[in-house]
C-alpha positions as protocol buffer text, in pm:
chain_id: "A"
residue {
  index: 1
  type: MET
  ca { x: 23435 y: 9085 z: -1071 }
}
residue {
  index: 2
  type: THR
  ca { x: 23240 y: 8782 z: -1196 }
}
residue {
  index: 3
  type: GLY
  ca { x: 23333 y: 8424 z: -1136 }
}
residue {
  index: 4
  type: SER
  ca { x: 23434 y: 8385 z: -1499 }
}
residue {
  index: 5
  type: ASP
  ca { x: 23670 y: 8683 z: -1471 }
}
residue {
  index: 6
  type: HIS
  ca { x: 23839 y: 8568 z: -1151 }
}
residue {
  index: 7
  type: THR
  ca { x: 24026 y: 8250 z: -1246 }
}
residue {
  index: 8
  type: ALA
  ca { x: 24298 y: 8047 z: -1080 }
}
residue {
  index: 9
  type: THR
  ca { x: 24531 y: 8147 z: -1360 }
}
residue {
  index: 10
  type: ASN
  ca { x: 24499 y: 8513 z: -1262 }
}
residue {
  index: 11
  type: ASP
  ca { x: 24584 y: 8438 z: -900 }
}
residue {
  index: 12
  type: THR
  ca { x: 24872 y: 8196 z: -959 }
}
residue {
  index: 13
  type: PRO
  ca { x: 25218 y: 8326 z: -1057 }
}
residue {
  index: 14
  type: ILE
  ca { x: 25343 y: 8210 z: -1395 }
}
residue {
  index: 15
  type: SER
  ca { x: 25698 y: 8081 z: -1441 }
}
residue {
  index: 16
  type: PRO
  ca { x: 25931 y: 8224 z: -1708 }
}
residue {
  index: 17
  type: ALA
  ca { x: 25816 y: 7964 z: -1964 }
}
residue {
  index: 18
  type: GLY
  ca { x: 25447 y: 8026 z: -1898 }
}
residue {
  index: 19
  type: ILE
  ca { x: 25423 y: 7715 z: -1679 }
}
residue {
  index: 20
  type: ARG
  ca { x: 25237 y: 7745 z: -1351 }
}
residue {
  index: 21
  type: PRO
  ca { x: 25464 y: 7660 z: -1054 }
}
residue {
  index: 22
  type: ASP
  ca { x: 25190 y: 7433 z: -916 }
}
residue {
  index: 23
  type: ALA
  ca { x: 25186 y: 7229 z: -1239 }
}
residue {
  index: 24
  type: ASP
  ca { x: 25264 y: 6858 z: -1249 }
}
residue {
  index: 25
  type: PRO
  ca { x: 25627 y: 6810 z: -1129 }
}
residue {
  index: 26
  type: ALA
  ca { x: 25716 y: 6602 z: -1435 }
}
residue {
  index: 27
  type: ALA
  ca { x: 25581 y: 6872 z: -1667 }
}
residue {
  index: 28
  type: LEU
  ca { x: 25777 y: 7139 z: -1481 }
}
residue {
  index: 29
  type: ALA
  ca { x: 26096 y: 6932 z: -1506 }
}
residue {
  index: 30
  type: GLU
  ca { x: 26046 y: 6880 z: -1880 }
}
residue {
  index: 31
  type: ALA
  ca { x: 25983 y: 7253 z: -1929 }
}
residue {
  index: 32
  type: ALA
  ca { x: 26295 y: 7343 z: -1730 }
}
residue {
  index: 33
  type: ALA
  ca { x: 26504 y: 7093 z: -1927 }
}
residue {
  index: 34
  type: ALA
  ca { x: 26377 y: 7237 z: -2255 }
}
residue {
  index: 35
  type: ALA
  ca { x: 26461 y: 7588 z: -2137 }
}
residue {
  index: 36
  type: LEU
  ca { x: 26811 y: 7474 z: -2037 }
}
residue {
  index: 37
  type: ALA
  ca { x: 26862 y: 7317 z: -2379 }
}
residue {
  index: 38
  type: ALA
  ca { x: 26761 y: 7644 z: -2544 }
}
residue {
  index: 39
  type: ARG
  ca { x: 26982 y: 7858 z: -2319 }
}
residue {
  index: 40
  type: THR
  ca { x: 27291 y: 7632 z: -2331 }
}
residue {
  index: 41
  type: GLY
  ca { x: 27266 y: 7519 z: -2692 }
}
residue {
  index: 42
  type: LEU
  ca { x: 27298 y: 7157 z: -2579 }
}
residue {
  index: 43
  type: ALA
  ca { x: 27007 y: 6920 z: -2628 }
}
residue {
  index: 44
  type: THR
  ca { x: 27115 y: 6693 z: -2343 }
}
residue {
  index: 45
  type: HIS
  ca { x: 27363 y: 6667 z: -2056 }
}
residue {
  index: 46
  type: ASP
  ca { x: 27532 y: 6363 z: -1902 }
}
residue {
  index: 47
  type: VAL
  ca { x: 27600 y: 6444 z: -1536 }
}
residue {
  index: 48
  type: ALA
  ca { x: 27448 y: 6686 z: -1283 }
}
residue {
  index: 49
  type: VAL
  ca { x: 27633 y: 6822 z: -981 }
}
residue {
  index: 50
  type: VAL
  ca { x: 27440 y: 6992 z: -700 }
}
residue {
  index: 51
  type: LEU
  ca { x: 27667 y: 7214 z: -491 }
}
residue {
  index: 52
  type: GLY
  ca { x: 27594 y: 7262 z: -122 }
}
residue {
  index: 53
  type: SER
  ca { x: 27650 y: 7552 z: 118 }
}
residue {
  index: 54
  type: GLY
  ca { x: 27982 y: 7728 z: 61 }
}
residue {
  index: 55
  type: TRP
  ca { x: 28076 y: 7509 z: -235 }
}
residue {
  index: 56
  type: ARG
  ca { x: 28055 y: 7782 z: -504 }
}
residue {
  index: 57
  type: PRO
  ca { x: 28436 y: 7805 z: -560 }
}
residue {
  index: 58
  type: ALA
  ca { x: 28430 y: 7438 z: -660 }
}
residue {
  index: 59
  type: ALA
  ca { x: 28228 y: 7525 z: -971 }
}
residue {
  index: 60
  type: ASP
  ca { x: 28521 y: 7714 z: -1121 }
}
residue {
  index: 61
  type: VAL
  ca { x: 28740 y: 7404 z: -1094 }
}
residue {
  index: 62
  type: ILE
  ca { x: 28498 y: 7145 z: -1229 }
}
residue {
  index: 63
  type: GLY
  ca { x: 28514 y: 7239 z: -1598 }
}
residue {
  index: 64
  type: ASP
  ca { x: 28504 y: 7497 z: -1875 }
}
residue {
  index: 65
  type: ALA
  ca { x: 28178 y: 7690 z: -1873 }
}
residue {
  index: 66
  type: VAL
  ca { x: 27962 y: 7680 z: -2185 }
}
residue {
  index: 67
  type: ALA
  ca { x: 27674 y: 7882 z: -2041 }
}
residue {
  index: 68
  type: GLU
  ca { x: 27529 y: 7997 z: -1709 }
}
residue {
  index: 69
  type: VAL
  ca { x: 27158 y: 8049 z: -1648 }
}
residue {
  index: 70
  type: PRO
  ca { x: 26992 y: 8212 z: -1344 }
}
residue {
  index: 71
  type: MET
  ca { x: 26768 y: 7956 z: -1176 }
}
residue {
  index: 72
  type: ALA
  ca { x: 26489 y: 8210 z: -1136 }
}
residue {
  index: 73
  type: GLU
  ca { x: 26460 y: 8228 z: -1517 }
}
residue {
  index: 74
  type: LEU
  ca { x: 26379 y: 7856 z: -1549 }
}
residue {
  index: 75
  type: PRO
  ca { x: 26037 y: 7694 z: -1498 }
}
residue {
  index: 76
  type: GLY
  ca { x: 25982 y: 7564 z: -1145 }
}
residue {
  index: 77
  type: PHE
  ca { x: 26295 y: 7720 z: -996 }
}
residue {
  index: 78
  type: ALA
  ca { x: 26329 y: 8016 z: -764 }
}
residue {
  index: 79
  type: ALA
  ca { x: 26632 y: 8209 z: -648 }
}
residue {
  index: 80
  type: PRO
  ca { x: 26786 y: 8028 z: -347 }
}
residue {
  index: 81
  type: GLY
  ca { x: 26671 y: 8172 z: -17 }
}
residue {
  index: 82
  type: VAL
  ca { x: 26982 y: 8071 z: 179 }
}
residue {
  index: 83
  type: VAL
  ca { x: 27313 y: 8255 z: 207 }
}
residue {
  index: 84
  type: GLY
  ca { x: 27592 y: 8056 z: 45 }
}
residue {
  index: 85
  type: HIS
  ca { x: 27392 y: 7928 z: -253 }
}
residue {
  index: 86
  type: GLY
  ca { x: 27467 y: 8093 z: -587 }
}
residue {
  index: 87
  type: GLY
  ca { x: 27136 y: 8069 z: -770 }
}
residue {
  index: 88
  type: THR
  ca { x: 27254 y: 7969 z: -1118 }
}
residue {
  index: 89
  type: ILE
  ca { x: 27290 y: 7656 z: -1328 }
}
residue {
  index: 90
  type: ARG
  ca { x: 27615 y: 7630 z: -1519 }
}
residue {
  index: 91
  type: SER
  ca { x: 27678 y: 7407 z: -1820 }
}
residue {
  index: 92
  type: VAL
  ca { x: 28040 y: 7287 z: -1834 }
}
residue {
  index: 93
  type: THR
  ca { x: 28240 y: 7032 z: -2028 }
}
residue {
  index: 94
  type: VAL
  ca { x: 28459 y: 6776 z: -1854 }
}
residue {
  index: 95
  type: ALA
  ca { x: 28657 y: 6526 z: -2061 }
}
residue {
  index: 96
  type: GLY
  ca { x: 28394 y: 6540 z: -2333 }
}
residue {
  index: 97
  type: ARG
  ca { x: 28106 y: 6500 z: -2089 }
}
residue {
  index: 98
  type: ARG
  ca { x: 27837 y: 6765 z: -2060 }
}
residue {
  index: 99
  type: VAL
  ca { x: 27783 y: 6854 z: -1695 }
}
residue {
  index: 100
  type: LEU
  ca { x: 27513 y: 7065 z: -1531 }
}
residue {
  index: 101
  type: VAL
  ca { x: 27638 y: 7236 z: -1215 }
}
residue {
  index: 102
  type: LEU
  ca { x: 27357 y: 7359 z: -990 }
}
residue {
  index: 103
  type: LEU
  ca { x: 27495 y: 7637 z: -771 }
}
residue {
  index: 104
  type: GLY
  ca { x: 27227 y: 7619 z: -507 }
}
residue {
  index: 105
  type: ARG
  ca { x: 26926 y: 7418 z: -401 }
}
residue {
  index: 106
  type: THR
  ca { x: 26592 y: 7461 z: -227 }
}
residue {
  index: 107
  type: HIS
  ca { x: 26574 y: 7326 z: 127 }
}
residue {
  index: 108
  type: LEU
  ca { x: 26268 y: 7175 z: 292 }
}
residue {
  index: 109
  type: TYR
  ca { x: 26278 y: 7436 z: 570 }
}
residue {
  index: 110
  type: GLU
  ca { x: 26216 y: 7715 z: 318 }
}
residue {
  index: 111
  type: GLY
  ca { x: 25852 y: 7608 z: 314 }
}
residue {
  index: 112
  type: LYS
  ca { x: 25820 y: 7581 z: -65 }
}
residue {
  index: 113
  type: GLY
  ca { x: 25719 y: 7216 z: -61 }
}
residue {
  index: 114
  type: VAL
  ca { x: 25892 y: 6886 z: -132 }
}
residue {
  index: 115
  type: ALA
  ca { x: 25843 y: 6912 z: -510 }
}
residue {
  index: 116
  type: ARG
  ca { x: 26052 y: 7231 z: -515 }
}
residue {
  index: 117
  type: VAL
  ca { x: 26325 y: 7061 z: -311 }
}
residue {
  index: 118
  type: VAL
  ca { x: 26370 y: 6786 z: -570 }
}
residue {
  index: 119
  type: HIS
  ca { x: 26296 y: 6991 z: -883 }
}
residue {
  index: 120
  type: GLY
  ca { x: 26665 y: 7025 z: -962 }
}
residue {
  index: 121
  type: VAL
  ca { x: 26734 y: 6651 z: -983 }
}
residue {
  index: 122
  type: ARG
  ca { x: 26412 y: 6590 z: -1174 }
}
residue {
  index: 123
  type: THR
  ca { x: 26517 y: 6857 z: -1422 }
}
residue {
  index: 124
  type: ALA
  ca { x: 26857 y: 6689 z: -1453 }
}
residue {
  index: 125
  type: ALA
  ca { x: 26688 y: 6360 z: -1536 }
}
residue {
  index: 126
  type: ALA
  ca { x: 26466 y: 6531 z: -1792 }
}
residue {
  index: 127
  type: ALA
  ca { x: 26778 y: 6690 z: -1942 }
}
residue {
  index: 128
  type: GLY
  ca { x: 26924 y: 6347 z: -2009 }
}
residue {
  index: 129
  type: CYS
  ca { x: 27161 y: 6313 z: -1713 }
}
residue {
  index: 130
  type: ARG
  ca { x: 27245 y: 5958 z: -1611 }
}
residue {
  index: 131
  type: VAL
  ca { x: 27434 y: 6051 z: -1293 }
}
residue {
  index: 132
  type: VAL
  ca { x: 27368 y: 6307 z: -1021 }
}
residue {
  index: 133
  type: VAL
  ca { x: 27631 y: 6417 z: -771 }
}
residue {
  index: 134
  type: LEU
  ca { x: 27484 y: 6556 z: -449 }
}
residue {
  index: 135
  type: THR
  ca { x: 27713 y: 6757 z: -224 }
}
residue {
  index: 136
  type: ASN
  ca { x: 27644 y: 6918 z: 111 }
}
residue {
  index: 137
  type: ALA
  ca { x: 27790 y: 7081 z: 417 }
}
residue {
  index: 138
  type: ALA
  ca { x: 27749 y: 6849 z: 714 }
}
residue {
  index: 139
  type: GLY
  ca { x: 27808 y: 6825 z: 1083 }
}
residue {
  index: 140
  type: GLY
  ca { x: 28053 y: 6551 z: 1176 }
}
residue {
  index: 141
  type: LEU
  ca { x: 27932 y: 6300 z: 1436 }
}
residue {
  index: 142
  type: ARG
  ca { x: 28193 y: 6025 z: 1429 }
}
residue {
  index: 143
  type: ASP
  ca { x: 28494 y: 6040 z: 1658 }
}
residue {
  index: 144
  type: GLY
  ca { x: 28802 y: 6152 z: 1469 }
}
residue {
  index: 145
  type: MET
  ca { x: 28622 y: 6355 z: 1205 }
}
residue {
  index: 146
  type: ARG
  ca { x: 28772 y: 6697 z: 1138 }
}
residue {
  index: 147
  type: VAL
  ca { x: 28649 y: 7020 z: 986 }
}
residue {
  index: 148
  type: GLY
  ca { x: 28731 y: 7032 z: 614 }
}
residue {
  index: 149
  type: GLN
  ca { x: 28718 y: 6655 z: 571 }
}
residue {
  index: 150
  type: PRO
  ca { x: 28529 y: 6516 z: 269 }
}
residue {
  index: 151
  type: VAL
  ca { x: 28325 y: 6203 z: 339 }
}
residue {
  index: 152
  type: LEU
  ca { x: 28156 y: 5975 z: 86 }
}
residue {
  index: 153
  type: ILE
  ca { x: 27792 y: 5907 z: 169 }
}
residue {
  index: 154
  type: SER
  ca { x: 27737 y: 5531 z: 184 }
}
residue {
  index: 155
  type: ASP
  ca { x: 27374 y: 5544 z: 300 }
}
residue {
  index: 156
  type: HIS
  ca { x: 27131 y: 5779 z: 467 }
}
residue {
  index: 157
  type: LEU
  ca { x: 26869 y: 5817 z: 737 }
}
residue {
  index: 158
  type: ASN
  ca { x: 26571 y: 6016 z: 610 }
}
residue {
  index: 159
  type: LEU
  ca { x: 26446 y: 6189 z: 924 }
}
residue {
  index: 160
  type: THR
  ca { x: 26253 y: 6462 z: 744 }
}
residue {
  index: 161
  type: ALA
  ca { x: 25921 y: 6280 z: 799 }
}
residue {
  index: 162
  type: THR
  ca { x: 25836 y: 6312 z: 430 }
}
residue {
  index: 163
  type: SER
  ca { x: 25914 y: 6175 z: 84 }
}
residue {
  index: 164
  type: PRO
  ca { x: 25924 y: 6323 z: -266 }
}
residue {
  index: 165
  type: LEU
  ca { x: 25726 y: 6024 z: -392 }
}
residue {
  index: 166
  type: VAL
  ca { x: 25346 y: 6023 z: -401 }
}
residue {
  index: 167
  type: GLY
  ca { x: 25129 y: 5717 z: -447 }
}
residue {
  index: 168
  type: ALA
  ca { x: 25231 y: 5354 z: -486 }
}
residue {
  index: 169
  type: GLN
  ca { x: 25591 y: 5416 z: -592 }
}
residue {
  index: 170
  type: PHE
  ca { x: 25774 y: 5141 z: -405 }
}
residue {
  index: 171
  type: VAL
  ca { x: 26125 y: 5241 z: -503 }
}
residue {
  index: 172
  type: ASP
  ca { x: 26410 y: 5015 z: -389 }
}
residue {
  index: 173
  type: LEU
  ca { x: 26673 y: 5222 z: -208 }
}
residue {
  index: 174
  type: THR
  ca { x: 26930 y: 4945 z: -170 }
}
residue {
  index: 175
  type: ASP
  ca { x: 27273 y: 5079 z: -271 }
}
residue {
  index: 176
  type: LEU
  ca { x: 27113 y: 5420 z: -326 }
}
residue {
  index: 177
  type: TYR
  ca { x: 27458 y: 5580 z: -319 }
}
residue {
  index: 178
  type: SER
  ca { x: 27638 y: 5412 z: -607 }
}
residue {
  index: 179
  type: PRO
  ca { x: 27907 y: 5161 z: -500 }
}
residue {
  index: 180
  type: ARG
  ca { x: 28063 y: 5204 z: -846 }
}
residue {
  index: 181
  type: LEU
  ca { x: 28104 y: 5578 z: -810 }
}
residue {
  index: 182
  type: ARG
  ca { x: 28225 y: 5551 z: -451 }
}
residue {
  index: 183
  type: ALA
  ca { x: 28493 y: 5307 z: -567 }
}
residue {
  index: 184
  type: ALA
  ca { x: 28588 y: 5548 z: -847 }
}
residue {
  index: 185
  type: ALA
  ca { x: 28617 y: 5832 z: -595 }
}
residue {
  index: 186
  type: ARG
  ca { x: 28843 y: 5624 z: -371 }
}
residue {
  index: 187
  type: LYS
  ca { x: 29070 y: 5555 z: -669 }
}
residue {
  index: 188
  type: ILE
  ca { x: 29100 y: 5930 z: -717 }
}
residue {
  index: 189
  type: ASP
  ca { x: 29161 y: 5988 z: -345 }
}
residue {
  index: 190
  type: PRO
  ca { x: 29237 y: 5673 z: -142 }
}
residue {
  index: 191
  type: THR
  ca { x: 29211 y: 5870 z: 186 }
}
residue {
  index: 192
  type: LEU
  ca { x: 28836 y: 5923 z: 147 }
}
residue {
  index: 193
  type: GLU
  ca { x: 28625 y: 5777 z: 426 }
}
residue {
  index: 194
  type: GLU
  ca { x: 28259 y: 5677 z: 408 }
}
residue {
  index: 195
  type: GLY
  ca { x: 27969 y: 5753 z: 639 }
}
residue {
  index: 196
  type: VAL
  ca { x: 27594 y: 5748 z: 689 }
}
residue {
  index: 197
  type: TYR
  ca { x: 27424 y: 6086 z: 643 }
}
residue {
  index: 198
  type: ALA
  ca { x: 27122 y: 6181 z: 855 }
}
residue {
  index: 199
  type: GLY
  ca { x: 26891 y: 6429 z: 685 }
}
residue {
  index: 200
  type: LEU
  ca { x: 26680 y: 6647 z: 917 }
}
residue {
  index: 201
  type: PRO
  ca { x: 26430 y: 6919 z: 822 }
}
residue {
  index: 202
  type: GLY
  ca { x: 26601 y: 7211 z: 1002 }
}
residue {
  index: 203
  type: PRO
  ca { x: 26638 y: 7505 z: 992 }
}
residue {
  index: 204
  type: HIS
  ca { x: 26764 y: 7491 z: 1351 }
}
residue {
  index: 205
  type: PHE
  ca { x: 27079 y: 7300 z: 1435 }
}
residue {
  index: 206
  type: GLU
  ca { x: 27039 y: 6983 z: 1636 }
}
residue {
  index: 207
  type: THR
  ca { x: 27047 y: 6966 z: 2014 }
}
residue {
  index: 208
  type: PRO
  ca { x: 27324 y: 6772 z: 2188 }
}
residue {
  index: 209
  type: ALA
  ca { x: 27062 y: 6513 z: 2289 }
}
residue {
  index: 210
  type: GLU
  ca { x: 26957 y: 6473 z: 1926 }
}
residue {
  index: 211
  type: ILE
  ca { x: 27320 y: 6428 z: 1825 }
}
residue {
  index: 212
  type: ARG
  ca { x: 27359 y: 6150 z: 2082 }
}
residue {
  index: 213
  type: MET
  ca { x: 27044 y: 5988 z: 1940 }
}
residue {
  index: 214
  type: LEU
  ca { x: 27176 y: 6013 z: 1584 }
}
residue {
  index: 215
  type: ARG
  ca { x: 27504 y: 5851 z: 1679 }
}
residue {
  index: 216
  type: THR
  ca { x: 27311 y: 5568 z: 1843 }
}
residue {
  index: 217
  type: LEU
  ca { x: 27110 y: 5525 z: 1522 }
}
residue {
  index: 218
  type: GLY
  ca { x: 27431 y: 5487 z: 1322 }
}
residue {
  index: 219
  type: ALA
  ca { x: 27470 y: 5833 z: 1167 }
}
residue {
  index: 220
  type: ASP
  ca { x: 27816 y: 5973 z: 1100 }
}
residue {
  index: 221
  type: LEU
  ca { x: 27703 y: 6300 z: 938 }
}
residue {
  index: 222
  type: VAL
  ca { x: 27406 y: 6530 z: 979 }
}
residue {
  index: 223
  type: GLY
  ca { x: 27258 y: 6800 z: 759 }
}
residue {
  index: 224
  type: MET
  ca { x: 26942 y: 6953 z: 614 }
}
residue {
  index: 225
  type: SER
  ca { x: 26948 y: 6842 z: 251 }
}
residue {
  index: 226
  type: THR
  ca { x: 27033 y: 6558 z: 10 }
}
residue {
  index: 227
  type: VAL
  ca { x: 26809 y: 6273 z: 129 }
}
residue {
  index: 228
  type: LEU
  ca { x: 26494 y: 6381 z: -56 }
}
residue {
  index: 229
  type: GLU
  ca { x: 26695 y: 6461 z: -369 }
}
residue {
  index: 230
  type: ALA
  ca { x: 26860 y: 6119 z: -358 }
}
residue {
  index: 231
  type: ILE
  ca { x: 26523 y: 5943 z: -333 }
}
residue {
  index: 232
  type: ALA
  ca { x: 26380 y: 6144 z: -623 }
}
residue {
  index: 233
  type: ALA
  ca { x: 26692 y: 6078 z: -829 }
}
residue {
  index: 234
  type: ARG
  ca { x: 26667 y: 5702 z: -777 }
}
residue {
  index: 235
  type: ALA
  ca { x: 26298 y: 5712 z: -869 }
}
residue {
  index: 236
  type: ALA
  ca { x: 26395 y: 5894 z: -1190 }
}
residue {
  index: 237
  type: GLY
  ca { x: 26651 y: 5628 z: -1276 }
}
residue {
  index: 238
  type: LEU
  ca { x: 26964 y: 5828 z: -1197 }
}
residue {
  index: 239
  type: GLU
  ca { x: 27283 y: 5686 z: -1048 }
}
residue {
  index: 240
  type: VAL
  ca { x: 27352 y: 5880 z: -727 }
}
residue {
  index: 241
  type: PHE
  ca { x: 27680 y: 5988 z: -571 }
}
residue {
  index: 242
  type: GLY
  ca { x: 27685 y: 6175 z: -240 }
}
residue {
  index: 243
  type: LEU
  ca { x: 27970 y: 6376 z: -91 }
}
residue {
  index: 244
  type: SER
  ca { x: 27962 y: 6559 z: 242 }
}
residue {
  index: 245
  type: LEU
  ca { x: 28212 y: 6818 z: 353 }
}
residue {
  index: 246
  type: VAL
  ca { x: 28245 y: 6828 z: 731 }
}
residue {
  index: 247
  type: THR
  ca { x: 28211 y: 7199 z: 804 }
}
residue {
  index: 248
  type: ASN
  ca { x: 28155 y: 7175 z: 1179 }
}
residue {
  index: 249
  type: LEU
  ca { x: 28153 y: 6920 z: 1455 }
}
residue {
  index: 250
  type: ALA
  ca { x: 27798 y: 6861 z: 1569 }
}
residue {
  index: 251
  type: ALA
  ca { x: 27641 y: 7008 z: 1883 }
}
residue {
  index: 252
  type: GLY
  ca { x: 27780 y: 6885 z: 2211 }
}
residue {
  index: 253
  type: ILE
  ca { x: 28101 y: 6740 z: 2064 }
}
residue {
  index: 254
  type: THR
  ca { x: 28323 y: 7046 z: 2109 }
}
residue {
  index: 255
  type: GLY
  ca { x: 28111 y: 7256 z: 2344 }
}
residue {
  index: 256
  type: GLU
  ca { x: 28124 y: 7548 z: 2099 }
}
residue {
  index: 257
  type: PRO
  ca { x: 27807 y: 7714 z: 1960 }
}
residue {
  index: 258
  type: LEU
  ca { x: 27717 y: 7654 z: 1594 }
}
residue {
  index: 259
  type: ASN
  ca { x: 27651 y: 7921 z: 1333 }
}
residue {
  index: 260
  type: HIS
  ca { x: 27585 y: 7926 z: 958 }
}
residue {
  index: 261
  type: GLU
  ca { x: 27870 y: 8164 z: 871 }
}
residue {
  index: 262
  type: GLU
  ca { x: 28128 y: 7921 z: 1011 }
}
residue {
  index: 263
  type: VAL
  ca { x: 27972 y: 7647 z: 799 }
}
residue {
  index: 264
  type: LEU
  ca { x: 28008 y: 7863 z: 487 }
}
residue {
  index: 265
  type: GLU
  ca { x: 28367 y: 7959 z: 566 }
}
residue {
  index: 266
  type: ALA
  ca { x: 28472 y: 7597 z: 615 }
}
residue {
  index: 267
  type: GLY
  ca { x: 28304 y: 7508 z: 288 }
}
residue {
  index: 268
  type: ARG
  ca { x: 28482 y: 7784 z: 99 }
}
residue {
  index: 269
  type: ALA
  ca { x: 28819 y: 7685 z: 242 }
}
residue {
  index: 270
  type: ALA
  ca { x: 28795 y: 7331 z: 106 }
}
residue {
  index: 271
  type: ALA
  ca { x: 28585 y: 7397 z: -204 }
}
residue {
  index: 272
  type: THR
  ca { x: 28872 y: 7426 z: -450 }
}
residue {
  index: 273
  type: THR
  ca { x: 29010 y: 7087 z: -351 }
}
residue {
  index: 274
  type: MET
  ca { x: 28661 y: 6939 z: -369 }
}
residue {
  index: 275
  type: GLY
  ca { x: 28615 y: 7088 z: -715 }
}
residue {
  index: 276
  type: GLY
  ca { x: 28913 y: 6889 z: -837 }
}
residue {
  index: 277
  type: LEU
  ca { x: 28766 y: 6569 z: -696 }
}
residue {
  index: 278
  type: LEU
  ca { x: 28429 y: 6639 z: -858 }
}
residue {
  index: 279
  type: ARG
  ca { x: 28596 y: 6719 z: -1191 }
}
residue {
  index: 280
  type: ASP
  ca { x: 28786 y: 6392 z: -1192 }
}
residue {
  index: 281
  type: LEU
  ca { x: 28478 y: 6198 z: -1086 }
}
residue {
  index: 282
  type: ALA
  ca { x: 28262 y: 6356 z: -1357 }
}
residue {
  index: 283
  type: ALA
  ca { x: 28519 y: 6243 z: -1612 }
}
residue {
  index: 284
  type: LYS
  ca { x: 28470 y: 5884 z: -1494 }
}
residue {
  index: 285
  type: ALA
  ca { x: 28093 y: 5894 z: -1433 }
}
């Protein structure tokens, strides 16, 4: 085979829209948004909701489905590689608002790169969304937290040792998690507490020593997602709302071993209630 015959295009997989997955992230997001518009029949959407581990039942409560598209059929997306993530994007209507519900996300520990981790929120921005709601399953660090408790994210600690931003993008992260939307959520449910979320790369759970360190640093919650998506969303001009569901108490607090199936089960048990909260919030977003 000659050099002219053996090109990068032949070696690199092509996405469903003919876009190379190593293309410019902005171009991939625009292509995915265009594909969503074609598949849903809606030129734009208003709000995006990213559902975390075990949250799938919440999608059925959020709103009436207009269309549902497998992620793997959209440019830049791949089927989720983690149990508990659905692998589709659903278009729903809530009080006249057009909402994209992402049933699954890519995690940093999957080894697909930071751009893949934040592709969902960048696609939401390209699709016209003004607000992104990021949900997750989290370990509870603060005394008094209980399994099944929803907690509003007030701020985060990015301990992934990376960023979705490249170059001189000096994005201000003050009030990254919208005070307006947190106040709206508390009007819906006055019992909601707030906390600081620590995002770690995973995939292993934290050691008890690491949990003690995180508590000293001011973290109330710990997980393996959200922080990179929130940064990318702010850079794209989106208003960000974060909601954690405490699915386990972190290592060393109860003395019990941690496992992913328990995280999923706790998420499923509370997901219907959380879906109602997300529905009401989307109506106000």
